[in-house]
matplotlib code that plots the C-alpha trace (Angstrom):
import matplotlib.pyplot as plt

x = [-10.2, -8.6, -8.9, -6.3, -5.6, -4.6, -1.0, -0.8, -1.0, 2.0, 5.0, 4.1, 3.5, 6.8, 8.6, 7.0, 8.1, 11.6, 12.1, 11.1, 13.9, 11.9, 12.7, 9.7, 8.5, 5.2, 2.9, 4.2, 2.1, -1.1, -0.2, 0.0, 2.8, 5.1, 7.6, 10.2, 12.5, 14.3, 11.6, 8.8, 6.7, 3.9, 1.3, -0.6, -3.4, -4.2, -7.8, -9.3, -11.9, -12.7, -15.1, -16.1, -13.7, -10.8, -12.0, -12.1, -8.6, -7.2, -8.8, -7.2, -3.8, -4.1, -4.0, -0.3, 0.7, 0.0, 0.5, -1.9, -2.8, -5.5, -4.1, -6.7, -7.0, -7.2, -10.8, -12.2, -14.1, -11.3, -11.2, -14.6, -16.5, -18.9, -18.3, -14.6, -14.8, -16.9, -14.5, -11.6, -13.6, -14.1, -10.5, -9.4, -11.9, -10.5, -6.9, -6.2, -3.8, -4.9, -2.6, -3.9, -2.4, -3.0, -3.8, -5.4, -2.2, 1.0, 3.0, 1.0, 2.1, 1.4, 0.4, -0.2, -3.5, -3.6, -1.4, -2.5, -1.7, -0.7, -2.9, -4.3, -3.2, -1.2, -2.9, -1.5, 2.1, 2.6, 1.5, 3.6, 6.7, 5.9, 5.6, 8.8, 10.8, 9.6, 10.7, 14.1, 14.8, 13.7, 16.7, 14.9, 11.3, 10.6, 6.8, 4.4, 1.7, -1.9, -1.2, -3.1, -2.9, 0.9, 3.0, 4.3, 8.0, 8.1, 11.3, 10.9, 10.3, 13.2, 15.5, 14.3, 15.0, 18.4, 19.2, 18.1, 20.6, 23.3, 22.5, 22.5, 26.2, 27.2, 25.1, 24.7, 24.5, 24.9, 24.7, 28.4, 28.7, 26.2, 28.1, 31.3, 29.6, 28.5, 24.8, 23.1, 20.7, 17.7, 18.8, 19.4, 16.0, 14.4, 16.4, 15.5, 11.8, 11.5, 8.1, 7.9, 9.3, 12.1, 14.8, 15.6, 17.4, 19.8, 21.3, 21.5, 22.0, 22.7, 20.4, 20.1, 17.5, 14.3, 12.2, 9.9, 12.9, 14.1, 10.6, 10.8, 14.2, 12.5, 9.2, 8.5, 7.1, 10.5, 12.6, 13.8, 14.7, 16.6, 18.5, 19.4, 20.7, 22.4, 24.7, 25.3, 25.7]
y = [-12.4, -9.1, -6.0, -6.0, -4.1, -5.3, -4.2, -6.8, -9.5, -8.1, -9.1, -12.8, -13.0, -11.1, -13.6, -16.5, -15.2, -14.3, -17.9, -19.1, -17.0, -14.1, -10.4, -8.6, -5.0, -3.5, -0.9, -1.3, 0.5, -0.1, -3.7, -4.5, -7.0, -7.9, -10.7, -11.6, -14.6, -14.8, -14.9, -15.6, -12.7, -12.8, -10.2, -10.5, -8.4, -8.1, -8.1, -8.5, -10.8, -12.3, -10.1, -9.0, -6.0, -8.4, -10.5, -7.4, -6.5, -9.9, -10.0, -6.7, -7.9, -11.0, -8.7, -8.1, -11.0, -14.7, -15.5, -13.6, -14.4, -13.3, -12.9, -13.2, -14.2, -17.9, -18.9, -19.1, -22.4, -24.1, -25.9, -27.6, -24.3, -24.4, -20.8, -21.4, -24.4, -22.4, -19.5, -21.9, -23.4, -19.9, -19.0, -22.2, -21.6, -18.0, -19.2, -17.2, -18.4, -18.1, -17.4, -17.3, -15.7, -17.0, -13.5, -15.0, -16.8, -15.3, -16.8, -15.1, -17.9, -17.4, -20.5, -21.1, -22.9, -23.1, -21.7, -20.4, -22.5, -19.3, -20.1, -16.6, -14.6, -11.4, -8.5, -5.4, -5.5, -1.8, -2.3, -5.5, -3.5, -0.7, -3.0, -4.9, -1.6, -0.2, -3.4, -3.4, 0.3, 0.2, -0.1, -1.6, -2.4, 1.0, 0.6, -1.7, -3.4, -2.6, 0.9, 3.2, 6.5, 6.7, 8.4, 5.5, 5.5, 5.1, 5.0, 8.8, 9.7, 7.5, 9.4, 12.7, 11.6, 10.4, 13.8, 15.4, 13.2, 14.2, 17.9, 17.6, 16.5, 18.7, 21.8, 22.7, 20.7, 21.3, 19.0, 18.8, 18.0, 15.2, 13.8, 14.0, 12.0, 9.3, 10.2, 10.3, 12.6, 11.0, 12.3, 15.8, 15.8, 15.1, 18.1, 20.3, 19.5, 19.8, 18.0, 17.9, 21.5, 20.0, 22.0, 25.7, 27.2, 29.7, 30.6, 29.2, 25.5, 25.6, 24.0, 23.6, 22.1, 24.1, 24.5, 21.7, 19.5, 20.0, 18.9, 15.8, 14.8, 14.6, 13.2, 9.9, 8.5, 8.7, 7.8, 4.4, 5.9, 8.8, 6.5, 4.2, 7.0, 9.0, 6.0, 5.3, 8.7]
z = [30.4, 31.5, 29.3, 26.5, 23.3, 19.8, 20.5, 23.3, 20.5, 18.7, 20.8, 21.0, 17.2, 16.6, 18.8, 17.0, 13.5, 14.7, 16.1, 12.6, 11.1, 9.8, 9.9, 11.4, 11.1, 12.4, 10.8, 7.3, 4.7, 6.8, 7.6, 11.3, 10.8, 7.9, 8.2, 5.6, 5.2, 1.8, -0.8, 1.7, 2.8, 5.4, 6.3, 9.5, 10.9, 14.6, 15.9, 19.4, 17.8, 14.4, 12.5, 9.0, 9.1, 9.5, 6.6, 4.4, 5.5, 4.7, 1.3, 0.5, 1.7, -0.5, -3.6, -2.9, -0.6, -0.9, 2.8, 5.1, 8.7, 11.1, 14.6, 17.3, 21.0, 21.8, 22.0, 25.5, 25.0, 23.1, 19.8, 20.4, 20.1, 17.1, 16.1, 16.3, 13.9, 11.5, 11.5, 10.7, 7.8, 6.4, 6.8, 5.1, 2.3, 1.8, 2.1, 5.3, 8.0, 11.6, 14.6, 18.2, 21.2, 24.7, 25.9, 29.1, 30.0, 31.7, 28.8, 26.0, 23.7, 20.0, 18.0, 14.3, 14.0, 10.2, 7.4, 4.0, 0.9, -1.0, -3.9, -4.3, -7.3, -6.8, -8.6, -6.9, -7.8, -7.0, -3.4, -3.2, -4.3, -1.9, 1.1, 0.2, -0.3, 3.1, 4.7, 3.2, 4.1, 7.7, 10.0, 13.0, 14.2, 15.8, 15.9, 17.8, 15.8, 16.7, 18.0, 15.6, 17.6, 17.6, 14.8, 12.7, 12.1, 8.3, 6.3, 5.6, 9.3, 10.3, 7.9, 9.3, 12.9, 11.8, 10.4, 13.6, 15.4, 12.9, 13.4, 17.1, 16.7, 13.8, 14.6, 10.9, 7.7, 4.0, 1.0, 0.8, 4.5, 4.2, 1.2, 3.3, 6.1, 3.6, 3.1, -0.3, -2.1, -0.5, 2.9, 1.6, 0.1, 3.5, 4.9, 1.9, 1.7, 5.5, 5.6, 9.4, 9.9, 12.0, 10.2, 9.7, 6.7, 8.2, 4.8, 1.3, 1.6, 5.3, 7.9, 11.6, 14.0, 14.3, 17.5, 16.3, 15.7, 19.2, 20.4, 18.2, 19.8, 23.2, 22.0, 23.8, 20.6, 18.9, 21.9, 20.7, 17.2, 18.7, 21.0, 18.1, 15.8, 18.6, 19.1, 15.4, 13.7]

ax = plt.figure().add_subplot(projection="3d")
ax.plot(x, y, z, "-o")
ax.set_aspect("equal")
plt.show()
């Protein structure tokens, strides 16, 4: 098997969930993948191999989601491998689902091997609500699951990039101008709080793009987000 990364597992699994009618987002509140269809929410974690760290992660995810999946490469020796059989027994006992990706094949096909019964009890409703809110508010899937080194495009960061694109067009912004353009108080708070230092206050209530903001607009990590909002604002 050629060298691969966890992120190589993402697109095949995303495709699988989309074909099943789910909306899919990656890197949502520390979850590699979150998929939602009506009232059904799935959390999946990507790993290059099945290990105890993955088990711990899935147990934690079960505190706020009944349907959690381990996503791992397809076993080299196939379904007859003893370790593979034991791993599946453990996952079924712990109510984990398992998805494999044929990472050694040109098709990179993702396949559901077993699904959780969803019998675990939700205990962390705060985290459940946080994940669901993040899913609802994200416009697109601007991240790629399994890439930990990149800056994750959260809802907040997405709003900040959207404001950069608005400012690129309008040159300056005020609360009144944002309201006129159809934006709400949450957008203005991003501008006012200026967490990323992307904006400059040139006078009371008036903002423009800062030097750091100009850099963000040409940052490769935000390219797809900038392109999306440059067309829509």
